[in-house]
C-alpha positions in Angstrom: 114.5 106.1 166.7 112.9 109.5 165.8 109.6 109.7 164.1 107.3 112.3 162.6 103.6 111.9 161.8 103.2 110.8 158.2 101.5 112.8 155.4 101.3 112.6 151.7 105.1 112.3 151.3 106.6 109.5 153.4 110.2 108.3 153.1 110.8 104.6 152.5 111.7 102.5 155.5 110.0 100.7 158.3 106.6 102.0 159.3 104.7 101.5 162.6 101.7 102.6 164.6 101.7 104.4 167.9 98.4 104.7 169.6 96.5 104.2 166.4 98.4 107.0 164.6 100.5 106.2 161.6 104.2 107.2 161.8 107.2 107.2 159.4 110.9 107.8 159.9 112.2 111.3 159.2 115.5 113.2 159.5 116.4 113.6 163.2 117.7 117.1 162.6 114.3 118.4 161.4 113.0 120.8 164.1 109.5 119.4 163.6 110.5 116.0 164.6 109.2 115.0 168.1 111.8 113.4 170.5 110.6 110.1 172.0 111.6 109.4 175.6 113.5 106.1 175.5 112.6 105.4 179.1 108.9 105.7 178.5 107.8 103.9 175.4 104.9 105.5 173.7 105.3 108.8 175.6 107.2 111.8 174.2 108.2 115.1 175.8 108.0 117.7 173.1 110.6 120.4 173.8 109.7 124.1 173.2 111.4 125.8 170.4 110.8 128.7 168.1 110.6 126.6 165.0 109.1 123.3 166.2 106.7 124.8 168.7 106.2 128.6 168.2 103.9 128.9 171.2 106.4 127.4 173.6 104.0 124.8 175.0 105.4 121.4 175.9 102.9 118.6 176.8 103.0 114.9 177.2 101.4 112.9 174.4 100.4 109.5 175.7 99.8 106.6 173.3 99.4 109.0 170.4 96.2 110.5 172.0 96.2 114.2 172.9 95.2 115.4 176.3 94.6 112.1 178.0 96.8 113.1 180.9 94.5 116.1 181.4 91.2 114.2 181.8 91.4 114.5 185.6 91.6 118.3 185.6 88.8 120.1 187.4 89.4 123.4 185.6 87.5 123.6 182.3 89.3 126.7 181.2 92.7 125.2 181.7 91.7 122.1 179.8 90.5 124.2 176.9 93.8 126.2 176.7 96.0 123.2 177.0 94.1 121.3 174.5 94.3 124.2 172.1 98.1 124.6 172.5 98.6 120.9 172.1 96.6 120.8 168.9 98.6 123.7 167.5 101.8 121.9 168.3 100.5 118.9 166.4 99.5 120.9 163.4 102.9 122.6 163.3 104.8 119.3 163.7 102.6 117.8 161.0 103.0 120.6 158.4 104.5 119.3 155.3 106.0 121.0 152.3 103.2 122.7 150.3 100.7 122.4 153.2 101.5 125.6 155.1 98.1 127.1 154.1 96.4 124.1 155.5 98.3 124.4 158.8 97.5 128.1 159.2 93.8 127.5 158.4 93.7 124.7 161.0 95.3 127.1 163.6 92.7 129.8 162.9 89.9 127.2 163.3 91.4 126.0 166.5 91.6 129.6 167.9 87.9 130.0 167.1 87.0 126.8 168.8 89.2 127.8 171.8 87.4 131.1 172.2 84.0 129.4 172.1 85.1 126.8 174.6 86.5 129.4 177.0 83.4 131.4 176.7 81.2 128.4 177.6 83.6 127.6 180.5 83.5 131.1 181.8 79.7 131.2 181.6 79.5 127.9 183.5 81.7 129.1 186.3 80.3 132.7 186.5 77.3 131.6 188.5 78.2 130.0 191.8 75.9 128.5 194.4 76.9 128.8 198.0 74.8 126.9 200.5 74.8 127.2 204.3 73.2 124.4 206.3 70.6 125.5 208.9 68.4 123.6 211.4 65.5 121.3 210.6 67.1 120.0 207.4 66.8 123.3 205.7 69.5 125.1 203.7 69.7 128.7 202.5 71.3 129.2 199.2 72.7 132.4 197.7 73.2 132.5 194.0 75.8 135.2 193.0 76.0 136.3 189.4 79.2 138.0 188.4 79.1 141.0 186.1 75.8 142.6 187.1 76.3 142.6 190.8 72.9 141.0 191.6 72.3 138.3 194.1 69.2 136.6 195.3 68.5 134.3 198.2 66.2 131.3 198.1 65.3 128.8 200.7 65.6 125.1 199.8 65.1 122.0 201.9 66.4 118.5 201.7 63.7 117.0 199.6 62.0 113.7 200.1 61.0 111.9 196.9 58.2 109.2 197.2 59.7 107.8 194.0 63.0 106.0 194.8 66.0 107.3 192.9 67.0 105.3 189.9 70.4 103.8 190.3 72.6 102.0 187.8 72.9 98.3 188.5 74.9 95.5 186.9 72.1 93.1 187.7 69.3 92.4 185.3 65.7 92.4 186.5 63.4 90.1 184.6 60.1 91.4 183.4 57.1 89.8 185.0 55.8 86.8 183.2 52.5 86.8 181.4 51.0 84.7 184.1 52.0 87.2 186.8 50.5 90.1 184.7 47.2 88.2 184.2 47.0 87.3 187.8 47.5 91.0 188.8 44.9 92.1 186.2 42.4 89.5 187.4 42.8 90.8 191.0 42.1 94.4 189.9 39.2 93.4 187.7 37.7 91.3 190.6 37.9 94.2 193.0 36.4 96.6 190.5 33.5 94.2 189.8 32.8 93.8 193.4 32.7 97.6 193.8 33.2 99.6 196.9 32.1 98.0 200.1 30.8 100.3 202.9 31.3 99.2 206.5 30.1 101.1 209.5 32.7 100.7 212.3 30.9 102.8 214.8 28.5 105.8 214.9 30.0 108.5 212.7 32.9 106.2 211.5 32.8 104.0 208.4 35.2 102.4 205.9 34.7 102.5 202.2 36.8 99.5 201.0 38.2 99.5 197.5 36.7 102.9 196.8 39.5 104.6 194.8 40.3 102.9 191.5 43.8 102.0 190.4 43.7 104.8 187.7 42.7 107.3 190.4 45.4 106.1 192.7 48.0 106.5 190.0 46.9 110.1 189.4 46.9 110.9 193.1 50.4 109.4 193.6 51.8 111.3 190.6 50.2 114.6 191.8 51.5 114.2 195.3 55.0 113.4 194.0 55.0 116.6 191.8 53.8 118.7 194.7 56.1 117.0 197.2 59.2 117.9 195.2 58.3 121.6 195.0 58.1 124.5 197.5 56.3 123.5 200.7 56.7 119.8 199.8 57.6 116.7 201.9 59.7 117.1 205.0 60.2 115.2 208.3 58.5 117.1 211.1 59.8 117.1 214.6 59.6 118.7 218.0 61.7 121.1 220.1 63.3 118.2 222.0 64.8 116.9 218.7 62.4 114.0 218.3 61.2 113.3 214.8 57.9 111.9 213.6 58.4 108.5 211.9 57.0 109.8 208.6 57.3 112.5 206.0 54.6 115.1 205.7 53.3 117.7 203.3 50.5 120.2 204.0 48.1 121.4 201.4 45.8 124.4 201.9 47.1 125.3 205.4 50.2 124.4 207.2 50.0 122.3 210.4 52.8 122.9 212.9 53.3 119.8 215.1 55.2 121.8 217.8 52.6 124.6 218.2 49.7 122.2 217.3 48.0 124.9 215.2 47.5 125.9 211.5 49.0 128.8 209.6 49.6 130.1 206.1 53.5 129.8 206.4 55.7 126.8 207.2 57.9 128.0 210.0 61.0 125.9 209.2 61.6 127.5 205.8 58.9 130.2 205.3 57.2 128.5 202.4 53.5 128.5 201.7 51.7 125.2 201.4 50.4 124.3 197.9 46.7 124.4 197.2 44.5 121.3 197.4 44.0 120.0 193.8 40.3 120.2 192.8 40.4 116.5 191.7 41.1 115.6 195.4 38.2 117.8 196.6 35.8 116.2 194.2 36.8 112.8 195.2 36.2 113.7 198.9 32.7 115.0 198.1 32.0 111.8 196.1 33.1 109.7 199.1 30.9 111.6 201.5 27.9 111.1 199.3 28.6 107.3 199.2 29.1 107.2 203.0 25.7 108.8 203.5 24.1 106.2 201.3 25.8 103.4 203.3 24.5 104.9 206.6 21.0 105.3 205.2 20.9 101.7 204.0 22.3 100.3 207.1 20.3 102.2 209.7 17.2 103.3 207.8 17.9 107.0 208.7 16.6 109.4 206.1 19.0 112.2 206.8 22.4 110.7 207.3 24.0 114.2 207.6 22.7 114.2 211.2 25.0 111.3 211.9 27.9 112.3 209.6 28.0 116.0 208.7 29.3 117.2 205.4 32.8 118.6 205.0 34.2 121.2 202.7 38.0 120.5 203.0 40.4 123.4 203.1 43.3 121.3 204.7 45.0 118.2 203.5 47.8 116.5 205.4 49.8 114.1 203.1 51.8 111.6 205.1 54.2 109.0 203.7 55.0 106.1 206.1 57.9 103.9 205.2 57.6 100.2 205.8 58.9 100.8 209.4 56.7 103.9 209.9 54.1 104.2 212.6 52.0 106.8 214.4 50.8 106.5 218.0 47.3 106.9 219.2 46.2 110.6 219.1 43.2 112.8 218.5 42.8 115.4 215.7 41.8 118.4 217.7 43.7 121.3 216.1 40.9 122.5 213.8 38.6 125.4 214.8 36.3 125.0 217.7 33.3 125.5 215.5 34.5 122.6 213.2 35.1 120.4 216.2 31.8 121.2 217.8 29.9 120.3 214.6 31.7 117.0 214.3 33.0 117.9 210.8 34.6 114.6 209.6 38.1 113.8 208.7 38.3 111.9 205.4 41.4 109.6 204.9 42.7 108.1 201.6 45.0 105.1 201.8 47.4 104.3 198.9 50.3 101.9 198.6 51.1 99.3 201.2 48.3 98.3 203.6 48.5 99.3 207.3 47.0 98.2 210.6 44.9 101.0 211.9 43.9 101.2 215.6 41.1 103.3 217.0 39.2 103.6 220.3 37.9 105.9 223.0 41.1 105.9 225.1 44.8 106.2 224.4 45.3 102.6 225.2 46.5 100.3 222.4 45.4 97.2 224.4 41.8 98.5 224.4 41.8 99.8 220.8 40.1 98.1 217.9 41.9 97.3 214.7 41.2 97.4 211.0 43.4 96.9 208.0 43.4 99.8 205.6 44.4 98.7 202.0 45.3 100.7 199.0 42.2 102.4 197.6 40.3 102.4 200.9 38.6 105.6 202.3 38.1 106.0 206.1 35.8 108.6 207.4 35.2 109.6 211.1 33.1 112.5 212.3 30.0 113.2 214.3 30.2 111.3 217.6 33.5 109.8 216.5 35.2 113.0 215.6 37.5 112.8 218.7 38.3 109.2 218.4 41.8 108.1 219.3 43.5 106.6 216.3 47.0 105.6 215.0 49.0 103.4 212.6 50.7 100.4 214.3 52.4 98.7 211.3 52.8 99.0 207.6 52.7 95.7 205.7 55.6 95.5 203.2 55.0 94.4 199.6 51.2 94.6 200.0 50.7 97.5 197.5 48.9 96.7 194.2 51.5 95.6 191.6 49.8 97.7 188.9 50.1 100.8 191.0 53.8 100.3 191.7 54.5 99.5 188.1 52.7 102.6 186.9 54.1 105.0 189.5 57.4 103.6 190.8 56.0 104.4 194.3 58.6 103.5 196.9 57.7 100.9 199.5 55.4 102.4 202.1 52.0 103.9 202.6 50.8 107.3 201.2 48.0 108.7 203.4 45.9 111.8 202.6 43.7 113.2 205.4 41.2 116.0 204.5 39.8 118.4 207.1 37.8 121.6 207.4 39.3 124.2 209.6 
């Protein structure tokens, strides 16, 4: 049976719905009447004709909804044009006696919408980004802008985010119970009431336990994440033989090259400059140094603790993120200037996130090394006679980070370590 879309004047007879659109019978000889394909119920092939379809555009209308067969198209401009022509066809086929003005005004409105849609589509596709992969996980991208003949090149790297990406999941995660929240809060309050504990490990080397508060840790994590996602941010360093360090690193102040084992102002793999050290970090280092001198004086009775542990004015900070499987073999930090090394200018290390087993000793022998567990908020300092101590990270303990820290920052499982030095 032949149908046309109903309007104000409908002939008597059976009525039905196709795809949610109301239809009524009409004269089959009327050129505006769409022809339904008997073999495909609900789908019509509208033939092109000068009267029924003045634009000569035939499209398939599925279940009474326009353009559903075009949803898979990749070309925005083509979708805009086809949608425009299909809607014009519908307006023409639906024009009733006495409603020609309405049909023409609808066509004019559709033409305006088409022009706007096509302009947006052209603007979207005018700027194209072509990326060429290069070594060391770096890619060079060229952005070409049509019309003005300009092009610019920028270097980008495969970024590492210390916040895990948010993914859609069909599973529901229950919020922690009030008991769990209170338990976590009591743990934080207990540690804060106990205050930082200073422990001298050896001459010139000491540990300030629970020194960085949760609030300060949250701020450090968020700052490192922001810097790490920008120019000169986190990357996985490696060596000429293709071996990769089992961590991700970001340099602040000066860049450290693990292949050349020296410092510079430019990162060789992508030509970026390292970000500056935030002043809040520097102030926290100075505060930790003052506290360490107090611990040394109280423990040994020495008036001038600077003779045992010199002061440091950090101009370098290496930010390393160890995953739960990350580790670092025993090594010495000897790439700073000879003057800094001779003075025994200390290295100050912040630990945030999961705890880690830290080894240290006078030889590069793990069997003879001593071990200490570094927890989130601890500060380790070694200088003076311990400036050249061998040290490394053996294991990272999963699920050991403070729950409040993880909830506040969404820090991925692992350990964030900041080591401050003076060149």
